[in-house]
C-alpha positions in Angstrom: -24.9 16.9 -2.0 -22.2 15.0 -3.8 -21.8 17.7 -6.3 -21.7 20.5 -3.6 -19.1 18.6 -1.9 -17.0 18.2 -5.0 -17.3 21.8 -5.5 -16.1 22.5 -2.2 -13.3 20.4 -2.6 -12.2 22.3 -5.7 -12.9 25.6 -4.3 -10.6 24.7 -1.3 -8.0 23.4 -3.8 -8.2 26.7 -5.9 -7.7 28.6 -2.8 -4.6 26.7 -1.6 -3.2 27.0 -5.1 -3.5 30.8 -5.0 -2.2 31.0 -1.4 0.9 28.9 -2.6 1.5 31.1 -5.7 1.0 34.3 -3.8 3.3 33.4 -0.9 5.9 32.2 -3.6 5.6 35.5 -5.5 5.8 37.4 -2.3 9.2 35.4 -1.3 10.7 36.0 -4.7 13.7 38.7 -5.3 13.6 40.7 -8.5 16.0 38.2 -10.1 15.2 36.7 -13.3 13.1 33.5 -13.3 15.2 30.3 -13.3 15.3 28.2 -16.4 13.1 25.1 -16.5 14.8 21.8 -15.8 15.3 19.7 -18.8 12.3 17.6 -19.8 11.9 14.0 -18.3 13.5 12.0 -21.0 13.4 8.8 -19.1 17.1 8.2 -19.2 18.0 9.6 -15.9 17.4 7.8 -12.6 17.9 4.7 -11.0 18.7 2.3 -13.9 22.2 3.9 -14.2 23.1 3.2 -10.4 25.3 0.8 -9.5 24.4 -2.0 -6.7 26.5 0.1 -4.3 24.9 3.3 -5.2 21.4 1.6 -4.6 22.5 0.5 -1.3 23.4 4.2 -0.5 19.8 5.4 -1.8 18.0 7.2 0.9 14.9 5.7 2.6 12.7 7.4 5.2 10.2 4.8 6.5 12.5 3.1 8.9 13.6 6.2 10.9 11.2 9.0 9.6 14.4 10.7 8.5 16.7 10.0 5.5 19.2 7.1 5.7 20.9 4.8 3.3 18.9 1.7 2.5 22.0 -0.5 3.4 22.1 1.0 6.8 18.3 1.1 7.7 17.9 -1.7 10.6 14.6 -3.2 9.2 13.3 -5.6 6.7 12.9 -3.1 4.0 12.8 -3.4 0.3 12.9 -0.6 -2.4 11.0 -0.6 -5.6 12.3 2.2 -7.8 10.6 4.0 -10.5 12.7 2.3 -13.1 12.0 -1.1 -11.5 8.2 -0.2 -12.3 8.8 0.9 -15.8 10.7 -2.2 -16.7 8.5 -4.8 -15.1 5.4 -3.7 -17.3 3.2 -3.2 -14.2 0.1 -1.2 -15.2 -1.2 -0.6 -11.4 0.3 -0.4 -8.0 -0.7 -3.8 -7.0 1.0 -5.4 -9.9 4.0 -3.1 -8.9 4.0 -4.4 -5.4 4.7 -7.9 -6.8 8.2 -6.6 -7.2 8.7 -6.6 -3.4 9.7 -10.1 -2.3 8.5 -9.5 1.4 4.8 -9.1 0.4 2.0 -11.6 -0.6 0.1 -10.2 -3.5 -2.8 -12.3 -4.6 -5.4 -11.2 -7.2 -9.0 -12.1 -6.8 -10.5 -10.8 -9.9 -10.3 -8.0 -12.4 -10.3 -5.3 -9.7 -9.7 -6.8 -6.3 -6.3 -7.8 -4.7 -5.3 -9.2 -1.4 -2.0 -7.6 -0.1 -0.2 -8.3 3.0 3.1 -8.9 4.7 4.0 -11.9 7.0 0.7 -13.5 6.7 -3.0 -12.6 7.5 -3.7 -12.0 3.8 -7.4 -12.6 4.0 -10.5 -10.8 2.1 -10.4 -8.4 4.9 -6.7 -8.0 5.4 -6.2 -5.4 8.0 -2.4 -5.5 9.3 -0.7 -3.5 6.9 -0.4 0.5 6.7 -0.2 2.1 3.4 0.9 5.5 2.7 0.9 7.6 -0.7 3.0 10.7 -0.4 2.5 10.6 3.5 -1.5 10.3 3.1 -2.9 7.3 4.8 -5.2 5.3 2.7 -6.6 3.1 5.5 -10.4 2.7 5.6 -12.3 2.6 9.1 -14.6 0.2 7.6 -12.5 -2.8 8.1 -8.8 -1.4 8.8 -7.6 -2.3 5.3 -7.1 -0.9 1.9 -9.5 -0.7 -1.0 -6.7 -1.3 -3.7 -8.9 -0.5 -6.7 -9.1 3.0 -5.3 -5.4 3.5 -5.2 -3.6 4.9 -8.3 -1.0 7.3 -9.7 0.6 7.7 -12.9 3.3 5.2 -12.4 5.8 7.1 -14.4 5.5 9.7 -11.7 6.5 7.3 -8.7 10.0 7.7 -7.4 10.1 4.7 -5.2 8.1 2.5 -3.0 9.5 1.6 0.4 8.2 -1.7 1.7 8.8 -2.6 5.4 7.7 -6.1 6.6 7.5 -6.2 10.3 5.7 -3.8 12.9 6.1 -0.1 12.4 3.7 1.0 15.2 6.3 3.2 17.0 6.6 5.7 14.1 3.5 5.1 12.2 0.9 4.1 14.6 -2.0 1.5 14.9 -2.6 -0.9 12.1 1.3 -0.9 11.1 1.3 -4.4 12.5 2.9 -6.6 9.9 4.2 -4.0 7.5 4.3 -0.5 6.0 4.2 0.5 2.4 5.3 4.1 1.7 4.6 5.3 -1.9 6.6 8.5 -2.8 6.0 10.3 -6.0 8.7 12.3 -7.8 9.1 16.2 -7.2 7.5 18.4 -9.8 10.8 19.6 -10.5 11.9 16.1 -11.9 8.8 15.7 -14.2 9.2 18.7 -16.4 8.1 18.8 -19.9 5.3 16.6 -21.8 4.8 12.9 -21.1 2.1 10.8 -22.8 1.5 7.1 -22.9 -1.1 4.9 -24.6 -1.7 1.4 -25.6 -4.0 -1.7 -25.2 -4.2 -5.3 -25.4 -6.2 -8.6 -24.5 -7.1 -7.9 -20.7 -5.9 -4.4 -20.3 -7.9 -3.3 -23.4 -6.9 0.3 -23.6 -5.3 2.9 -21.5 -3.9 6.5 -22.0 -2.2 9.2 -19.9 -1.0 12.8 -20.3 1.2 14.7 -17.9 2.8 18.2 -18.4 5.2 19.9 -16.0 6.3 23.5 -16.1 7.4 26.5 -13.9 5.2 28.9 -12.1 8.0 31.3 -10.8 11.6 31.1 -9.4 12.1 27.6 -8.0 8.5 27.0 -8.2 7.5 23.8 -10.4 4.2 22.2 -11.2 2.7 19.3 -13.0 -0.8 18.2 -14.0 -1.9 14.8 -15.3 -4.9 12.7 -16.4 -5.2 9.1 -17.1 -7.8 6.5 -18.1 -8.0 2.5 -18.5 -10.4 -0.1 -19.5 -9.8 -3.4 -17.9 -11.6 -6.4 -19.4 -13.4 -9.5 -17.6 -11.5 -12.3 -15.9 -12.5 -15.9 -16.1 -14.2 -18.6 -14.1 -12.5 -22.0 -13.7 -14.2 -23.3 -16.8 -13.0 -20.5 -18.9 -16.2 -18.5 -19.2 -16.0 -14.7 -18.8 -16.9 -13.5 -15.2 -18.7 -10.1 -15.7 -16.3 -7.9 -13.7 -14.7 -5.5 -16.2 -13.5 -2.3 -14.7 -12.5 1.4 -15.8 -11.3 4.3 -14.2 -10.3 7.7 -14.9 -7.9 10.0 -12.6 -6.3 13.3 -12.7 -4.4 15.6 -10.4 -1.6 18.3 -9.8 1.5 18.7 -7.8 3.3 22.0 -6.9 6.8 22.1 -5.4 8.1 25.3 -4.2 11.9 25.7 -3.2 11.9 29.4 -2.0 15.2 28.9 0.0 17.7 26.2 1.1 15.8 26.1 4.4 12.1 26.0 3.2 10.3 23.6 0.6 6.6 23.4 0.2 4.4 20.9 -1.6 1.0 20.9 -2.6 -0.8 18.2 -4.3 -4.2 16.7 -5.1 -6.0 13.9 -7.1 -9.4 13.1 -8.1 -10.7 9.8 -9.6 -13.9 8.0 -10.5 -14.3 4.3 -11.4 -16.9 1.9 -12.4 -16.8 -1.9 -11.7 -19.1 -4.7 -12.7 -19.7 -7.0 -9.7 -20.4 -10.7 -10.5 -23.2 -12.6 -8.6 -21.4 -14.7 -6.0 -23.7 -17.8 -6.7 -24.6 -17.3 -10.6 -22.0 -17.6 -13.1 -22.1 -14.9 -15.9 -24.6 -12.8 -13.9 -23.8 -9.4 -12.8 -25.3 -8.0 -9.6 -24.8 -4.4 -11.0 -22.0 -1.8 -11.0 -19.8 -0.7 -8.2 -18.9 3.0 -8.2 -15.9 4.3 -6.6 -14.9 8.1 -6.7 -12.8 10.4 -4.6 -10.6 13.4 -4.2 -7.7 14.5 -2.0 -5.6 17.5 -1.4 -2.4 17.5 0.7 0.0 20.3 1.7 3.4 20.0 3.3 6.0 22.5 4.6 9.5 21.4 5.5 12.0 23.7 7.3 15.7 22.8 7.8 17.5 24.3 10.7 20.7 22.5 10.0 22.1 19.2 8.6 20.8 17.5 11.8 17.8 19.4 12.6 14.6 19.5 10.4 10.8 20.0 11.1 7.8 19.4 8.8 3.9 20.1 8.9 1.7 18.2 6.7 -2.1 18.2 6.3 -4.6 16.6 4.1 -8.2 16.1 3.2 -9.3 13.0 1.8 -12.8 12.1 0.6 -13.9 8.6 -0.8 -17.2 7.4 -2.1 -18.2 3.7 -2.6 -21.4 2.3 -4.0 -21.6 -1.5 -4.0 -24.6 -3.6 -5.2 -25.5 -6.6 -2.8 -27.7 -9.7 -4.0 -30.6 -10.9 -2.0 -29.3 -12.7 1.1 -31.7 -15.6 2.3 -34.9 -13.7 3.1 -33.5 -10.2 2.7 -34.0 -8.4 -0.5 -31.0 -7.1 -2.8 -29.9 -3.5 -2.2 -27.1 -1.1 -2.8 -24.7 -0.1 0.1 -23.1 3.3 0.1 -20.3 4.6 2.0 -18.9 8.2 2.3 -15.7 8.7 4.2 -14.2 12.2 4.9 -10.7 12.4 6.5 -8.9 15.3 7.8 -5.5 14.9 9.1 -2.6 17.3 10.4 0.9 15.9 11.6 3.8 17.5 12.9 7.3 16.1 13.1 10.5 17.4 14.5 14.2 16.0 14.1 17.2 17.2 16.1 20.5 16.0 17.4 21.7 16.3 20.9 25.4 16.1 21.3 27.3 13.5 19.1 25.4 10.5 20.3 21.6 11.3 20.3 19.6 11.7 17.2 15.8 12.4 18.3 12.6 12.5 16.2 9.2 13.2 17.7 5.9 14.5 16.6 2.2 14.6 17.2 -0.9 14.5 14.9 -4.7 14.6 14.9 -7.0 12.7 12.5 -10.9 13.3 12.1 -12.8 10.7 10.1 -16.5 11.2 9.3 -17.9 7.8 8.0 -21.7 7.8 6.6 -23.3 4.8 5.4 -26.5 4.3 3.6 -27.5 0.8 5.0 -29.5 -2.0 3.3 -31.8 -4.6 4.9 -28.9 -7.5 4.6 -25.9 -5.3 5.6 -25.9 -2.4 8.1 -23.6 -0.2 10.4 -24.9 1.3 13.6 -24.7 4.1 14.0 -25.0 4.8 10.2 -23.3 8.2 10.7 -20.1 7.9 12.7 -17.2 10.4 13.7 -13.8 9.3 15.1 -11.0 11.3 16.5 -7.4 10.0 16.8 -4.8 11.8 18.6 -1.2 10.7 18.7 2.3 11.6 20.0 5.5 9.8 19.4 9.3 10.0 20.3 12.3 8.0 19.3 15.9 8.2 20.2 18.7 6.8 18.2 21.6 6.4 20.5 25.1 5.8 19.2 26.4 3.6 21.9 29.9 3.2 20.3 31.1 4.1 16.8 29.4 1.0 15.0 26.7 0.3 17.5 23.3 2.0 17.6 20.5 1.6 20.0 17.0 2.9 18.9 14.4 3.3 21.5 10.9 4.8 21.1 7.1 4.5 21.5 3.9 6.0 20.2 0.8 6.8 22.4 -2.5 7.0 20.6 -5.9 7.6 21.8 -9.0 6.4 19.6 -12.6 6.4 20.3 -13.0 2.6 20.6 -10.3 1.4 23.0 -9.0 4.7 24.0 -5.1 4.6 24.8 -2.7 2.4 22.9 1.0 2.1 23.6 3.5 0.9 20.9 6.9 0.8 22.2 10.0 -0.7 20.3 13.7 -1.3 20.8 16.1 -1.8 17.8 19.9 -2.5 17.9 22.2 -2.1 14.8 25.8 -3.2 14.5 27.6 -2.0 11.4 30.2 -4.7 11.3 32.0 -3.1 8.3 31.1 -0.2 6.1 29.3 -2.9 3.9 28.0 -5.2 6.4 25.0 -4.5 8.8 23.3 -6.7 11.6 20.2 -5.7 13.4 17.6 -6.8 15.8 14.3 -5.6 17.2 11.7 -6.2 19.8 8.3 -4.1 19.1 4.8 -4.1 20.2 2.2 -3.1 17.6 -1.8 -3.0 17.7 -4.6 -3.3 15.3 -7.4 -1.2 16.8 -11.0 -2.1 16.1 -12.8 -1.0 12.9 -16.5 -0.4 12.2 -16.9 -4.0 11.0 -15.6 -5.3 14.4 -18.0 -3.3 16.5 -20.7 -1.6 14.5 -21.5 -4.2 11.7 -24.9 -6.3 11.3 -25.8 -8.7 8.8 -29.4 -10.2 8.7 -30.8 -13.2 6.9 -34.5 -12.2 7.6 -36.4 -9.3 9.0 -35.4 -9.3 12.8 -33.0 -12.2 12.4 -29.3 -11.2 12.6 -26.7 -13.6 11.2 -23.6 -11.8 12.3 -22.8 -8.6 14.3 -19.9 -6.6 15.7 -19.1 -7.1 19.2 -19.6 -4.5 21.7 -16.5 -5.4 23.8 -14.2 -6.0 20.9 -10.6 -4.9 21.9 -7.3 -4.2 19.8 -5.3 -7.1 18.5 -1.9 -7.1 19.8 1.4 -8.1 18.4 4.9 -8.8 20.2 7.4 -9.1 17.5 11.1 -10.4 17.5 13.2 -9.9 14.7 16.8 -10.4 13.4 18.5 -9.4 10.1 21.4 -8.9 8.0 22.2 -6.8 5.0 25.4 -6.5 3.0 27.1 -5.4 0.0 29.1 -8.6 -0.4 31.1 -7.7 -3.5 30.8 -4.6 -5.9 28.5 -6.9 -8.0 26.5 -9.0 -5.2 24.2 -7.6 -2.4 21.6 -9.2 -0.2 19.7 -9.5 3.1 18.1 -11.9 5.2 15.4 -11.1 7.8 14.1 -13.7 10.4 10.9 -13.0 12.8 8.9 -14.6 15.4 5.6 -13.0 16.1 3.2 -13.5 19.0 -0.4 -12.4 18.5 -3.2 -11.9 21.1 -6.9 -11.1 21.0 -7.1 -11.8 17.3 -10.5 -11.5 15.9 -12.9 -14.7 16.2 -16.4 -15.3 15.2 -18.2 -16.6 18.4 -21.6 -18.0 19.0 -24.5 -16.7 21.1 -25.4 -19.7 23.7 -29.2 -20.2 23.7 -29.7 -17.7 20.9 -31.8 -18.2 17.8 -31.2 -21.7 16.5 -29.0 -22.2 19.5 -26.2 -20.0 18.4 -27.4 -16.8 16.5 -26.3 -14.1 16.1 -22.8 -14.8 15.6 -20.7 -12.0 16.8 -16.9 -10.7 16.7 -14.8 -11.4 19.6 -11.0 -11.5 20.4 -10.9 -15.4 21.0 -7.8 -16.2 19.0 -4.2 -16.2 19.7 -1.0 -17.8 18.2 2.2 -17.3 16.6 4.0 -17.1 13.3 7.6 -17.4 12.2 9.8 -17.4 9.1 12.4 -15.6 7.2 12.8 -13.3 4.1 15.8 -13.7 1.7 16.7 -11.7 -1.3 19.7 -10.8 -3.5 21.0 -8.9 -6.5 23.8 -9.9 -8.7 25.2 -7.7 -11.5 26.3 -10.4 -13.7 27.9 -8.0 -16.3 27.2 -4.5 -17.7 23.6 -4.5 -19.0 22.5 -7.6 -17.1 21.2 -7.7 -13.5 19.5 -10.5 -11.6 17.3 -10.4 -8.5 16.0 -13.1 -6.4 13.7 -13.5 -3.4 12.5 -16.4 -1.1 10.1 -16.3 1.8 8.9 -18.9 4.4 6.1 -18.3 6.6 4.7 -20.8 9.2 1.4 -19.7 11.0 0.1 -21.4 14.2 -3.3 -19.7 15.3 -5.7 -21.4 17.6 -8.8 -20.8 19.8 -8.1 -19.6 23.2 -8.6 -22.2 26.0 -12.4 -22.1 27.0 -13.5 -20.1 24.0 -15.0 -20.7 20.8 -14.6 -19.7 17.2 -17.1 -20.7 14.5 -14.3 -20.6 11.8 -12.0 -22.9 13.7 -9.2 -20.2 13.8 -9.1 -20.3 9.9 -10.8 -17.1 8.8 -7.9 -14.5 9.8 -5.2 -16.4 7.7 -5.1 -17.3 4.0 -1.4 -17.4 3.0 1.4 -19.5 1.2 3.8 -21.2 3.3 6.6 -20.3 0.7 7.1 -17.9 -2.2 10.1 -17.7 -4.6 10.9 -15.2 -7.5 13.7 -14.5 -10.0 14.0 -11.6 -12.2 16.2 -10.6 -14.8 16.9 -7.0 -16.5 19.0 -7.1 -19.8 20.1 -4.1 -21.9 20.7 -5.2 -25.5 22.2 -3.3 -28.4 20.2 -0.9 -30.6 18.4 0.7 -27.3 16.4 -2.6 -26.8 15.6 -3.7 -23.1 14.4 -7.1 -22.2 13.0 -8.1 -18.5 11.5 -11.2 -17.3 10.3 -12.5 -14.0 9.3 -15.9 -12.7 7.5 -16.5 -9.6 6.2 -19.6 -7.7 3.5 -19.3 -5.0 3.2 -22.2 -2.7 -0.4 -23.9 -2.0 -2.6 -21.3 -0.4 -4.8 -22.3 2.7 -8.1 -20.5 3.3 -11.3 -20.8 5.2 -13.8 -22.9 3.4 -17.0 -22.6 5.8 -15.0 -23.6 9.0 -12.8 -26.1 7.2 -9.3 -25.8 5.4 -9.6 -25.0 1.6 -6.6 -24.9 -0.8 -5.7 -22.9 -3.8 -3.2 -24.9 -5.8 0.4 -23.7 -6.0 1.6 -22.1 -9.3 4.4 -20.8 -11.4 4.0 -17.8 -13.4 6.1 -15.6 -15.8 5.9 -11.9 -16.9 8.1 -10.4 -19.7 8.7 -7.0 -21.2 10.5 -6.2 -24.5 11.0 -2.4 -25.3 12.9 -0.4 -27.8 13.9 3.4 -27.3 13.2 4.2 -31.0 14.4 7.7 -30.4 15.4 9.8 -27.4 11.8 10.6 -26.8 9.8 7.6 -28.0 9.9 4.1 -26.3 7.7 1.1 -27.6 7.1 -1.9 -25.7 5.1 -5.1 -25.4 4.2 -6.7 -22.0 3.1 -10.2 -21.3 1.9 -11.1 -18.0 0.8 -14.6 -16.6 2.4 -16.2 -19.6 2.5 -19.8 -18.5 -1.3 -20.5 -18.2 -4.5 -19.4 -19.9 -5.8 -18.6 -16.5 -4.8 -19.7 -13.0 -6.3 -19.1 -9.6 -4.7 -17.1 -6.8 -7.2 -16.6 -4.2 -10.7 -18.1 -3.2 -13.4 -16.8 -1.1 -15.7 -19.1 0.9 -19.1 -19.6 -0.4 -18.1 -17.7 -3.8 -17.8 -18.7 -7.5 -14.0 -18.8 -7.8 -12.5 -16.5 -10.3 -9.2 -17.1 -12.1 -6.7 -14.6 -13.6 -6.0 -14.6 -17.5 -2.8 -14.5 -19.6 -2.5 -10.8 -20.7 -0.6 -9.3 -23.4 -0.5 -5.5 -24.2 1.5 -2.8 -26.3 2.4 0.5 -25.1 3.9 3.6 -26.6 5.6 6.3 -24.5 6.4 9.8 -25.5 8.4 12.5 -23.7 9.3 15.9 -24.8 
């Protein structure tokens, strides 16, 4: 069955490729094919931008339309492709550490917890993640399997990170933030690119990408990559059997047939193998977890004028997960399998009415088909489940006076669990000067139920259920209040501050069954928690001199979650939050003579509080240092050495209740990059 589905995927991909090439050829004139662009030599791009140019860099995640980063009225940070290259990051989660408004905690070799403004638990579920417009949300728990998300990092153009709700434009589960990862056009990745290297934890890796021309203004690239990640360690320094390897490949085609029409077709496939350590027995592996998947996406954009544009996007995504589970009390071990098929179509239209109203609206449909091979201890009922999601949204950007803009909008969604959900927002922007912008917002967002909230069951013996989903589970809701300021203070100094107050209701709890088995079983998921969070996010950039740039960021977060009056929670309102109260980071990028670059970053993460079987557990605060030294030996060849977590042999970043705690090791690796 799996092979037939993979074959069907590539049959569909081949058909779409033929359609794209045929339509392009049909639209060509008899003119001679244009010459291919220059190869990607690694010297063009963001690193030559001044701070002012970076403030004018277009972002799209705030308004679903291009606008300068410095004028985007939201708590947004941008990670450029050159930021990623110079950081030495080898994965998307590592690259996301560059966003000061995110919490990134690594559990083990292949597992990360990533969130914004709190709620960064093992089942973090309040952050929406997009990869070139494709949502990587899983309906199993409303979160992201970060070990399944990968690109050739050299092909990423930028990552836009919004902390704060984005439900009006992006829909349910964009509660505490949105991550929008955008890859480069095939036009900008022409020629040959290769990389290879290895080291202590990232044991070996390699990648090849080639970009070329199919016809007049039709560009393509294909790529393949592979890596081996070694074991992490336990607190005593012994190896934890959790090594990881994965291979991935894909393609992208960009056709620019006319100034009014552009078309993108892209796809990826991957397969990975992860060792899973036993939660209770040190040095013992439960077996191997297998991840695989494939996706294909097409997007057509038509420009009517400078103020009017429409786009139509559709994608198909399939993921396969196989995870071994140990024996649980009196239930035998087993292997849980999940297959998810997602089909999504989205239409968007942007236009202007008069001089004061910029409107964007759209509608979409998503079909997900989730099939689980249950095991005695863990199961979902029904095991085969299909969901339909419909949505429509509209937003009006109203220019009240020259420097004052009010943005009003809402999204209306219909899902199969809670039916209609309404997510309005209002946003006010005041451009005090050409280089200073104040903004404020009030928004409502929801986290709709996932399969684990409603359909899940965990047993400890035949006929004895320990934990199950709640049949009356409703959406978690957020009302968010935000204020912010962003400025280019001088040509060499820029920065921003964002403050927020979030009020949450109907947050997930674990309730007891009165007069049940043993007086309280089964436990079940309900909506018995409420509370608030508040804090601020501060970051700044300083161009000290030509060739030396500093960046610093600081976050403060205060969480106050509690059980609703008259209700219960077996975890004492501790299970939905696992966050440090403060974070600080500072990075320096230095260009040295002889084509040498040096980059280093120091981060401090405050004590993390987590649920330890219904009482507060803590992960100690820590400092860590990452550094990278590179030499552009020639125009085409770059050699680098990267050190990660240099201050400790190993340190903890995240604990899970009831598990043996793994820690993250110091890592050093070398890398050679060749472009032609």
